[in-house]
PAZAPA-4460 file (N, C-alpha, C; in steps of 0.05 Angstrom, whole numbers, plus 32768, in hexadecimal, padded with zeros to 4 digits):
% residues 269
    n_x    n_y    n_z   ca_x   ca_y   ca_z    c_x    c_y    c_z   seq   type   mol
   8367   8018   7AB2   834F   8027   7ABB   8338   8021   7AA8     1      M     A
   831F   801C   7AB4   8308   8016   7AA4   82FD   802F   7A97     2      T     A
   82F7   802E   7A7D   82EC   8045   7A6F   82CE   8046   7A73     3      D     A
   82C3   805E   7A73   82A6   8061   7A76   8296   8051   7A61     4      A     A
   82A2   804E   7A4A   8294   8040   7A34   8290   8023   7A3B     5      A     A
   82A0   8018   7A4D   829F   7FFC   7A54   828D   7FF7   7A6C     6      D     A
   8282   800C   7A78   8272   8009   7A90   8255   8006   7A89     7      L     A
   8246   7FF7   7A9A   8229   7FF8   7A97   821F   8014   7A9E     8      P     A
   8206   801A   7A96   81FB   8035   7A99   81FC   803E   7AB6     9      L     A
   81F4   802D   7AC9   81F3   8035   7AE5   820F   803D   7AEF    10      S     A
   8223   802E   7AE7   823E   8035   7AF0   8249   804E   7AE3    11      D     A
   8242   8051   7AC9   824B   8069   7ABB   823F   8082   7AC7    12      A     A
   8225   8081   7ACF   8218   8097   7ADC   8225   809D   7AF7    13      L     A
   822B   8088   7B06   8236   808C   7B21   8251   809B   7B1F    14      A     A
   825F   8097   7B09   8279   80A4   7B06   8278   80C2   7B05    15      A     A
   8260   80CD   7AFF   825E   80EA   7AFD   824C   80F6   7B13    16      S     A
   8246   80E6   7B28   8236   80F0   7B3E   8245   8104   7B4E    17      E     A
   8237   8118   7B5A   8245   812D   7B69   8250   8122   7B84    18      P     A
   8263   8130   7B8F   826D   8129   7BA9   8257   8130   7BBD    19      V     A
   8251   811E   7BD0   823C   8124   7BE4   8243   813E   7BF3    20      P     A
   8230   8150   7BF6   8235   8168   7C05   8222   8169   7C1D    21      V     A
   822A   8179   7C31   8219   817C   7C48   8202   8190   7C42    22      N     A
   81EC   8185   7C39   81D6   8196   7C30   81BC   818A   7C3A    23      R     A
   81A7   819B   7C3D   818E   8191   7C46   8182   817D   7C33    24      P     A
   8174   8169   7C3D   8167   8155   7C2C   814C   8160   7C23    25      V     A
   8147   815E   7C0A   812D   8168   7BFF   8118   8153   7C05    26      R     A
   8102   815B   7C13   80EE   8148   7C1B   80D7   8147   7C08    27      V     A
   80CE   815E   7BFF   80B7   815F   7BED   80BD   816F   7BD4    28      G     A
   80A8   8171   7BC3   80AA   8181   7BAB   80C0   8177   7B98    29      N     A
   80C6   815E   7B99   80DA   8153   7B86   80CC   814D   7B6C    30      I     A
   80D4   815B   7B56   80C6   8158   7B3D   80C8   813B   7B32    31      P     A
   80B2   8131   7B28   80B3   8117   7B1A   80C0   811B   7AFF    32      L     A
   80CE   8106   7AF7   80DB   8108   7ADD   80C6   8106   7AC7    33      K     A
   80C5   8119   7AB5   80B2   8118   7A9F   80BB   8103   7A8B    34      P     A
   80A8   80F9   7A7C   80AE   80E5   7A68   80BC   80F2   7A50    35      F     A
   80B3   810B   7A4A   80BE   8119   7A33   80C1   8136   7A38    36      R     A
   80D8   8141   7A31   80DE   815E   7A34   80E7   8169   7A19    37      V     A
   80DC   8180   7A12   80E3   818C   79F8   80EF   81A8   79FB    38      A     A
   8104   81AD   79EC   8111   81C7   79E9   8116   81D4   7A04    39      A     A
   8125   81C6   7A15   812C   81D0   7A2F   8147   81DE   7A2E    40      Q     A
   814A   81F8   7A37   8164   8205   7A37   8177   81F6   7A49    41      P     A
   8190   81F2   7A3F   81A4   81E4   7A4F   81C0   81E6   7A44    42      G     A
   81D2   81DC   7A54   81EF   81DC   7A4C   81FA   81C1   7A52    43      F     A
   820D   81B8   7A42   821C   81A0   7A47   8232   81A7   7A5B    44      V     A
   8232   8199   7A72   8248   819D   7A86   825F   818B   7A80    45      L     A
   8259   8172   7A77   826E   815E   7A73   8262   8148   7A62    46      H     A
   8273   813B   7A53   826A   8123   7A44   8280   810F   7A44    47      S     A
   8278   80F5   7A41   828C   80E0   7A3F   8280   80CA   7A2E    48      Y     A
   8292   80BA   7A22   8289   80A6   7A0F   8279   8090   7A1D    49      P     A
   8265   8085   7A0E   8257   806D   7A17   8253   805B   79FF    50      Y     A
   825E   8043   7A02   825E   8030   79EB   826E   803C   79D4    51      K     A
   8269   8033   79BC   827A   803B   79A6   8271   8055   7999    52      E     A
   8258   805B   799A   824E   8072   798A   823F   8087   799B    53      T     A
   823B   8082   79B5   822A   8094   79C4   8239   80A3   79D9    54      S     A
   822C   80B7   79E5   8237   80C7   79FB   8223   80C8   7A12    55      L     A
   822D   80CA   7A2A   821D   80D2   7A41   8224   80EF   7A47    56      I     A
   8210   8100   7A47   8216   811C   7A4C   8209   8125   7A66    57      I     A
   8219   8134   7A75   8210   8140   7A8E   8206   815C   7A87    58      D     A
   81EC   8162   7A8B   81DF   817A   7A81   81D5   818A   7A99    59      V     A
   81D9   81A5   7A97   81CC   81B7   7AAA   81B5   81C5   7A9B    60      F     A
   819D   81BE   7AA2   8185   81C9   7A95   8177   81DD   7AA8    61      S     A
   8169   81EF   7A9D   815D   8205   7AAD   8146   81FA   7ABF    62      R     A
   8135   81EA   7AB4   811D   81E2   7AC3   8120   81C7   7AD1    63      Q     A
   8133   81B7   7AC9   8136   819D   7AD5   8150   8198   7AE3    64      Y     A
   8161   81AD   7AE4   817A   81AA   7AF2   818F   819A   7AE3    65      G     A
   819F   818D   7AF3   81B5   817D   7AE7   81AB   8160   7AE2    66      R     A
   81AE   8158   7AC9   81A3   813E   7AC1   81B8   812F   7AAF    67      I     A
   81B4   8115   7AAD   81C5   8105   7A9B   81B5   80FC   7A84    68      A     A
   81C0   80FF   7A6C   81B2   80F7   7A53   81C4   80E5   7A42    69      L     A
   81B8   80D1   7A36   81C6   80C0   7A23   81C2   80CB   7A07    70      L     A
   81D8   80D3   79FB   81D7   80DD   79DF   81DF   80C7   79CD    71      A     A
   81CB   80B8   79C3   81D0   80A1   79B2   81DC   80A9   7997    72      K     A
   81F2   809C   798F   81FE   80A1   7975   820C   80BC   7972    73      G     A
   8210   80CA   7988   821C   80E5   7986   8239   80E5   797D    74      A     A
   8246   80CE   797F   8262   80CC   7976   8265   80C4   7959    75      K     A
   824F   80BE   794C   8250   80B7   7930   8258   80CF   791F    76      R     A
   8268   80CB   790A   8272   80E2   78FA   825D   80F4   78EF    77      P     A
   8246   80E9   78E8   8231   80F9   78DB   821A   8100   78EE    78      H     A
   821E   80FB   7908   8208   8101   791B   8204   811F   791D    79      S     A
   81EA   8127   791D   81E4   8144   7920   81EB   814E   793C    80      Q     A
   81EE   813B   794F   81F5   8143   796A   8213   8148   796E    81      L     A
   8223   813D   795C   8240   813D   7960   824C   8159   7965    82      R     A
   8243   816C   7955   824E   8187   7957   823F   819A   7969    83      G     A
   8228   8190   7975   8217   81A1   7985   821D   819E   79A2    84      V     A
   8223   8186   79AB   8225   8181   79C8   8240   818A   79D3    85      L     A
   8244   81A4   79D2   825D   81B0   79DC   8258   81C0   79F5    86      Q     A
   826C   81C1   7A07   826A   81D0   7A1F   8268   81EE   7A1A    87      T     A
   825B   81FD   7A2B   8258   821A   7A2B   8249   8225   7A13    88      F     A
   823A   8213   7A06   8229   821C   79F0   820C   821A   79F8    89      Q     A
   81FC   8230   79F6   81E0   822E   79FE   81D1   821D   79EB    90      P     A
   81C2   8209   79F6   81B4   81F6   79E5   8196   81F5   79EE    91      L     A
   8186   81EB   79DC   816C   81E1   79E4   816D   81C2   79E0    92      T     A
   8165   81B5   79F5   8168   8197   79F6   814C   818B   79FA    93      L     A
   8148   8174   79ED   8130   8165   79F0   8138   8148   79F8    94      S     A
   8128   813C   7A0A   812E   8121   7A12   8115   8112   7A1B    95      W     A
   8117   80F8   7A1D   8101   80E8   7A26   810B   80D0   7A37    96      S     A
   80F8   80C5   7A46   80FF   80AE   7A57   80F8   80B3   7A74    97      G     A
   80F8   809D   7A84   80F0   809F   7AA0   8106   8097   7AB3    98      K     A
   811C   808C   7AA8   8132   8082   7AB9   8144   8098   7AC1    99      S     A
   8159   8092   7AD1   816C   80A6   7AD9   817C   80B0   7AC1   100      D     A
   8180   809F   7AAE   818D   80A7   7A95   8178   80A8   7A7F   101      L     A
   8170   80C1   7A78   815D   80C4   7A63   816B   80C7   7A48   102      Q     A
   815C   80C6   7A32   8167   80C6   7A18   8164   80E1   7A0A   103      T     A
   817A   80EC   7A01   8179   8105   79F2   816C   8100   79D7   104      L     A
   8158   8110   79D0   814A   810D   79B7   8150   8123   79A3   105      T     A
   8159   813B   79AD   8160   8151   799B   8171   8165   79AA   106      A     A
   8182   8172   799B   8192   8188   79A7   8198   819C   7992   107      A     A
   8193   81B6   7998   8197   81CB   7985   81A7   81E2   7992   108      E     A
   81B9   81ED   7983   81CA   8203   798C   81B9   821C   798B   109      W     A
   81B9   822C   79A0   81A9   8244   79A2   81B9   825D   7998   110      V     A
   81D2   825E   79A1   81E3   8275   799A   81DE   828C   79AC   111      G     A
   81EB   82A3   79A5   81E7   82BB   79B5   81FB   82BF   79CB   112      G     A
   820F   82AD   79CD   8224   82B0   79E1   823F   82AF   79D4   113      M     A
   8252   82C0   79DE   826D   82BF   79D4   827B   82A5   79DE   114      L     A
   828D   829A   79CF   829B   8282   79D9   82AF   828A   79EE   115      P     A
   82B5   8277   7A00   82CA   827B   7A14   82E5   8275   7A08   116      L     A
   82F9   8286   7A0E   8313   8282   7A02   8328   8285   7A18   117      E     A
   833F   8278   7A14   8356   827A   7A25   834F   8274   7A42   118      K     A
   8356   8287   7A54   8352   8282   7A71   8334   8281   7A78   119      N     A
   8323   8290   7A69   8306   828F   7A6D   82FC   8272   7A68   120      A     A
   8307   8264   7A55   82FF   8249   7A50   8305   8237   7A67   121      L     A
   831C   823A   7A73   8323   822A   7A8A   8311   8230   7AA2   122      L     A
   830A   824A   7AA5   82F7   8252   7ABA   82DC   8244   7AB6   123      C     A
   82D4   8242   7A9D   82BB   8234   7A96   82BB   8217   7A9F   124      G     A
   82D2   820A   7A9A   82D4   81EE   7AA2   82D4   81EB   7AC0   125      F     A
   82DF   81FF   7ACE   82DE   8200   7AEB   82C0   8201   7AF5   126      Y     A
   82B1   8213   7AE8   8294   8215   7AEF   8286   81FB   7AEC   127      L     A
   828B   81EE   7AD5   827E   81D4   7AD0   8286   81BF   7AE4   128      N     A
   829F   81BF   7AEC   82A9   81AB   7AFF   829C   81AE   7B1A   129      E     A
   829A   81C6   7B24   828E   81C9   7B3F   826F   81C6   7B3E   130      I     A
   8263   81CB   7B27   8246   81C5   7B24   8242   81A7   7B26   131      L     A
   8252   8198   7B17   824F   817B   7B17   8254   8170   7B33   132      I     A
   8267   817B   7B41   826E   816F   7B5B   825C   8178   7B72   133      K     A
   824D   818E   7B6F   823C   8198   7B84   821F   8195   7B80   134      L     A
   8216   8196   7B67   81F9   8195   7B61   81EF   8178   7B60   135      L     A
   81D9   8173   7B6E   81CC   8159   7B6C   81BC   8158   7B51   136      Q     A
   81B7   8140   7B48   81A8   813D   7B2F   818A   8143   7B35   137      R     A
   817C   814B   7B20   815F   814E   7B20   8156   8162   7B36   138      D     A
   8166   8177   7B3A   815F   818B   7B4E   815F   81A6   7B3F   139      D     A
   8147   81AF   7B36   8145   81C7   7B26   8150   81DF   7B34   140      P     A
   8161   81EE   7B26   816D   8206   7B31   816D   821C   7B1C   141      Q     A
   8156   8227   7B15   8155   823B   7AFF   8165   8254   7B04   142      P     A
   8166   825D   7B1D   8175   8276   7B23   8193   8271   7B20   143      L     A
   819C   8259   7B29   81B8   8252   7B26   81BF   824F   7B08   144      L     A
   81AC   8244   7AF9   81B0   8241   7ADC   81B4   825D   7ACF   145      F     A
   81A3   8270   7AD7   81A6   828B   7ACD   81C1   8297   7AD5   146      D     A
   81C9   8292   7AEE   81E3   829C   7AF7   81FA   828F   7AE7   147      A     A
   81F7   8276   7ADF   820B   8268   7ACF   820D   8276   7AB4   148      Y     A
   81F7   827C   7AA7   81F7   8289   7A8D   8204   82A4   7A90   149      V     A
   81FD   82B4   7AA4   8209   82CE   7AA8   8227   82CC   7AAC   150      S     A
   822F   82B8   7ABB   824C   82B4   7AC1   825B   82AE   7AA7   151      T     A
   8250   829C   7A97   825D   8296   7A7D   8260   82AF   7A6C   152      L     A
   824B   82C0   7A6C   824C   82D8   7A5C   8261   82EC   7A67   153      N     A
   8263   82EE   7A81   8277   82FF   7A8D   8293   82F6   7A87   154      E     A
   8298   82DC   7A88   82B2   82D1   7A81   82B8   82D6   7A64   155      L     A
   82A4   82D2   7A53   82A9   82D6   7A36   82AF   82F3   7A2F   156      A     A
   82A5   8306   7A40   82AA   8322   7A3B   82C1   832D   7A4C   157      H     A
   82D2   831B   7A55   82EB   8322   7A63   82E7   8331   7A7D   158      D     A
   82D1   832B   7A8B   82CD   8336   7AA6   82E2   8329   7AB8   159      E     A
   82EB   8336   7ACE   8300   832B   7ADF   82F8   830F   7AE9   160      P     A
   8307   82FB   7AE2   8300   82E0   7AE8   82FE   82DB   7B06   161      A     A
   8311   82E5   7B17   830E   82DF   7B34   82F3   82E8   7B3F   162      P     A
   82EA   8300   7B37   82D1   830A   7B42   82B9   82FA   7B37   163      I     A
   82BA   82F4   7B1D   82A4   82E4   7B11   82A2   82C9   7B1E   164      V     A
   82B8   82BC   7B23   82B8   82A1   7B30   82AE   82A2   7B4D   165      L     A
   82B7   82B7   7B5C   82AE   82B9   7B78   828F   82BC   7B79   166      R     A
   8284   82CC   7B67   8267   82D0   7B68   8259   82B5   7B62   167      K     A
   8263   82A6   7B4F   8256   828D   7B48   8259   8278   7B5E   168      F     A
   8271   8277   7B6A   8275   8264   7B80   8262   826A   7B97   169      E     A
   825F   8283   7B9D   824C   828B   7BB3   822F   8282   7BAC   170      F     A
   8227   8288   7B93   820C   8280   7B8B   8208   8261   7B8C   171      N     A
   821D   8253   7B84   821B   8236   7B83   8218   822A   7BA0   172      L     A
   8228   8234   7BB2   8227   822A   7BCE   820C   8231   7BDB   173      L     A
   8202   8249   7BD5   81E8   8251   7BDF   81D2   823E   7BD4   174      K     A
   81D4   8239   7BBA   81C0   8227   7BAD   81C1   820B   7BB8   175      T     A
   81D9   8201   7BBD   81DD   81E6   7BC7   81D3   81E4   7BE4   176      A     A
   81CD   81FA   7BF1   81C2   81FA   7C0C   81D8   81F6   7C21   177      G     A
   81F1   81FD   7C1B   8206   81F9   7C2E   8213   8213   7C37   178      V     A
   8209   8229   7C2F   8214   8243   7C37   81FD   8254   7C42   179      L     A
   8200   825B   7C5B   81EC   826B   7C69   81F0   8289   7C64   180      G     A
   81E3   8299   7C75   81E4   82B6   7C73   81FE   82BF   7C7F   181      D     A
   8210   82C9   7C6E   822A   82D2   7C78   8229   82ED   7C85   182      L     A
   8212   82FA   7C85   8210   8314   7C92   8207   8312   7CAF   183      T     A
   8203   82FA   7CB9   81F7   82F6   7CD3   8206   82E0   7CE2   184      F     A
   820E   82E5   7CFC   821B   82D1   7D0C   8205   82C1   7D1B   185      C     A
   8202   82A8   7D14   81EC   8297   7D20   81F0   8293   7D3E   186      T     A
   8208   828D   7D46   820D   8287   7D63   8209   82A0   7D74   187      R     A
   8214   82B6   7D6B   8212   82CF   7D7A   81F8   82DE   7D76   188      Q     A
   81EA   82D7   7D61   81D1   82E4   7D59   81D5   8302   7D55   189      R     A
   81EB   8308   7D46   81F1   8324   7D40   81F8   8327   7D23   190      T     A
   81F5   8340   7D19   81FC   8345   7CFD   821B   8347   7CFB   191      Q     A
   8225   8340   7CE4   8242   8343   7CDE   824A   8360   7CDE   192      V     A
   8260   8366   7CEB   826B   8381   7CEC   8282   8383   7CD9   193      I     A
   8283   8397   7CC7   8298   8399   7CB3   82B5   8397   7CBD   194      P     A
   82BA   83A4   7CD4   82D6   83A6   7CDE   82DF   838E   7CED   195      E     A
   82CD   837C   7CF5   82D4   8365   7D05   82DE   834E   7CF4   196      V     A
   82F1   833E   7CFF   82FB   8327   7CF1   82EB   830E   7CF8   197      L     A
   82E3   82FF   7CE4   82D1   82E8   7CE9   82DE   82CE   7CDF   198      Y     A
   82D6   82B8   7CEC   82DC   829D   7CE3   82C2   8291   7CD8   199      L     A
   82C3   8286   7CC0   82AB   827B   7CB4   82AC   825D   7CB5   200      V     A
   829B   8251   7CC6   8299   8234   7CC8   8287   822A   7CB1   201      D     A
   828F   8216   7CA2   827F   820D   7C8B   8262   8205   7C93   202      P     A
   825E   81FC   7CAC   8244   81F2   7CB4   8235   8206   7CC6   203      D     A
   8244   8216   7CD6   8238   8227   7CEA   8238   8245   7CE1   204      M     A
   8246   824C   7CCC   8246   8267   7CC3   825B   8278   7CD1   205      G     A
   8257   8292   7CD0   826C   82A5   7CDA   8269   82AA   7CF8   206      A     A
   8281   82AD   7D04   8282   82B5   7D20   829C   82C5   7D24   207      S     A
   829C   82D7   7D38   82B5   82E7   7D3C   82CD   82D5   7D41   208      P     A
   82E2   82DB   7D33   82FA   82C9   7D35   830A   82CE   7D4E   209      A     A
   8312   82B8   7D5B   8324   82BA   7D71   8341   82B7   7D67   210      Q     A
   8354   82C3   7D76   836F   82C4   7D6C   837B   82A8   7D69   211      E     A
   8374   8295   7D7A   8380   827B   7D79   8372   8268   7D66   212      Q     A
   835B   8270   7D5B   834C   825F   7D49   835A   825B   7D2E   213      Q     A
   8358   8243   7D24   8363   823C   7D09   834D   823E   7CF4   214      Q     A
   8355   8246   7CDC   8341   8247   7CC7   8343   8261   7CB7   215      G     A
   8333   8264   7CA3   8333   827C   7C92   8323   8292   7CA0   216      I     A
   8331   82A8   7CA5   8325   82BF   7CB3   8322   82D6   7C9F   217      K     A
   830B   82E2   7C9F   8305   82F8   7C8D   82F7   830F   7C9C   218      V     A
   82FA   8327   7C92   82EC   833D   7C9E   82CE   833D   7C98   219      H     A
   82BF   8349   7CAA   82A3   834B   7CA6   829C   8358   7C8C   220      G     A
   82AC   836C   7C84   82A7   837A   7C6B   82A8   8367   7C53   221      K     A
   82BA   8353   7C54   82BC   8340   7C3E   82A2   832F   7C3D   222      T     A
   8298   8327   7C54   827F   8317   7C54   8267   8328   7C4A   223      L     A
   8266   8341   7C51   8251   8352   7C48   8253   8357   7C2A   224      L     A
   826C   835B   7C21   8270   8360   7C04   8268   8347   7BF4   225      D     A
   826F   832F   7BFE   8268   8317   7BEF   824A   8314   7BEE   226      M     A
   823C   831A   7C04   821F   8319   7C04   8213   832C   7BEF   227      H     A
   8220   8343   7BEB   8216   8357   7BD9   8222   8355   7BBD   228      N     A
   8232   8340   7BB9   823F   833B   7B9F   8250   8353   7B97   229      A     A
   825E   835F   7BAB   826F   8377   7BA6   828C   836F   7BAC   230      D     A
   829B   836C   7B96   82B7   8363   7B99   82CA   8379   7B90   231      Y     A
   82C2   8392   7B92   82D4   83A8   7B8A   82EC   83AB   7B9C   232      A     A
   82E9   83A4   7BB5   82FF   83A7   7BC8   8314   8391   7BC5   233      D     A
   832E   8398   7BC4   8343   8384   7BC0   8344   8370   7BD7   234      A     A
   833F   8379   7BF0   8340   8367   7C07   8329   8353   7C05   235      T     A
   8312   835C   7BFC   82FB   834A   7BF9   8302   8335   7BE4   236      T     A
   830E   833D   7BCE   8316   8329   7BBA   8329   8314   7BC5   237      Q     A
   833D   831D   7BD4   8350   830A   7BDE   8344   82F8   7BF3   238      L     A
   8336   8303   7C07   832B   82F3   7C1C   8315   82E0   7C12   239      Q     A
   8304   82EA   7C00   82EF   82D8   7BF5   82FA   82C1   7BE5   240      S     A
   8311   82C5   7BD8   831D   82AF   7BC9   8324   8298   7BDC   241      K     A
   8332   829E   7BF2   833A   8289   7C04   8322   827D   7C14   242      F     A
   830E   828E   7C19   82F7   8284   7C27   82E7   8271   7C16   243      L     A
   82E2   8278   7BFC   82D3   8266   7BEB   82E3   824D   7BE5   244      M     A
   82FD   824F   7BE3   830D   8237   7BDF   830A   8223   7BF6   245      R     A
   830A   822F   7C0F   8307   821E   7C27   82EB   8212   7C29   246      S     A
   82D7   8221   7C23   82BB   8217   7C25   82B6   8201   7C10   247      L     A
   82BF   8205   7BF8   82BC   81F1   7BE3   82CA   81D7   7BEA   248      L     A
   82E3   81DA   7BF5   82F2   81C2   7BFC   82E3   81B2   7C12   249      A     A
   82D7   81C0   7C25   82C8   81B3   7C3A   82B0   81A4   7C2F   250      H     A
   82A0   81B1   7C1E   8288   81A5   7C15   828D   8190   7BFF   251      H     A
   82A4   8190   7BF3   82AC   817B   7BE1   82BB   8165   7BEF   252      L     A
   82BD   8167   7C09   82CA   8152   7C19   82E6   814C   7C0F   253      H     A
   82F4   8161   7C07   8310   815E   7BFF   8313   8154   7BE2   254      G     A
   82FE   814F   7BD4   8300   8147   7BB7   830E   815E   7BA8   255      A     A
   8322   8158   7B98   8330   816D   7B89   831F   817A   7B74   256      P     A
   8324   8194   7B70   8317   81A2   7B59   832E   81A7   7B45   257      V     A
   8330   8196   7B31   8347   8195   7B20   834B   81AF   7B10   258      N     A
   8336   81BA   7B06   8339   81D2   7AF6   8341   81EA   7B07   259      T     A
   8339   81EB   7B20   8341   8201   7B31   835F   8201   7B36   260      R     A
   836A   81E9   7B39   8387   81E8   7B3D   8396   81F3   7B25   261      Q     A
   838C   81ED   7B0E   8399   81F8   7AF5   8396   8216   7AF5   262      I     A
   837E   8220   7AFC   837A   823D   7AFD   838C   824A   7B11   263      L     A
   838F   823D   7B28   83A1   8249   7B3C   83BD   824A   7B33   264      M     A
   83C5   8236   7B24   83E1   8236   7B19   83E4   824C   7B04   265      D     A
   83CF   8251   7AF4   83D2   8264   7ADE   83CD   8281   7AE7   266      L     A
   83BA   8285   7AF9   83B1   82A0   7AFF   83B1   82A7   7B1C   267      Q     A
   83B6   8293   7B2D   83B4   8297   7B4A   8398   82A1   7B52   268      N     A
   8384   8294   7B46   8368   829B   7B4C   8360   8292   7B68   269      L     A
***
């Protein structure tokens, strides 16, 4: 198998591109890449070696979205970047350049967040994996960034992982433009009724379920609870787990989510 360090930059970047999702194409208001950015809040989602002493880091930044940066010399023993570019650590990042792969010029640890430990750490890796696989590059998502920060804090403070993950999955699919209004049946042009059983089509949304139909069926109450971020009900927790698993699998076109399988094995999330 070819290592990322042996690949040219274009091939190395392609290795971390998201799985294509069924989402609207952005026509206008695409931000031009600035030549220089200073002290931008961000997190490292993933990093891999490039050449002998450098890293390519996949970054989730608040104002510029998901970007790829070349951290020159970050693998050198005495590099100031070596101990800073860690996942789940709030950073301020500076970079410059106009190409798809810009150059990291500075990174500083901000602090103020508890570290993720044990199962919470694995949940964090799951968040990073689905962000990488669903988010397009250079697509600013400040509200999703804030949700990511809140999710990491909730995991670090031992909030119930299944509920924390469902909320973030919901936000991510809404942000990616692939999840419509679950409180409304588009075909029937009616509001969702709590007591009715629904089938959620990944592309067409919710519709009353027929007995012979195949697929994940959930009560209207579950859809309303998910919309309101209310997961107190045990049935909502169970049905939303299988629904989100099905929707993610569809929009990832069957691409595996490796960390979720580990989580399922450990906690049945």
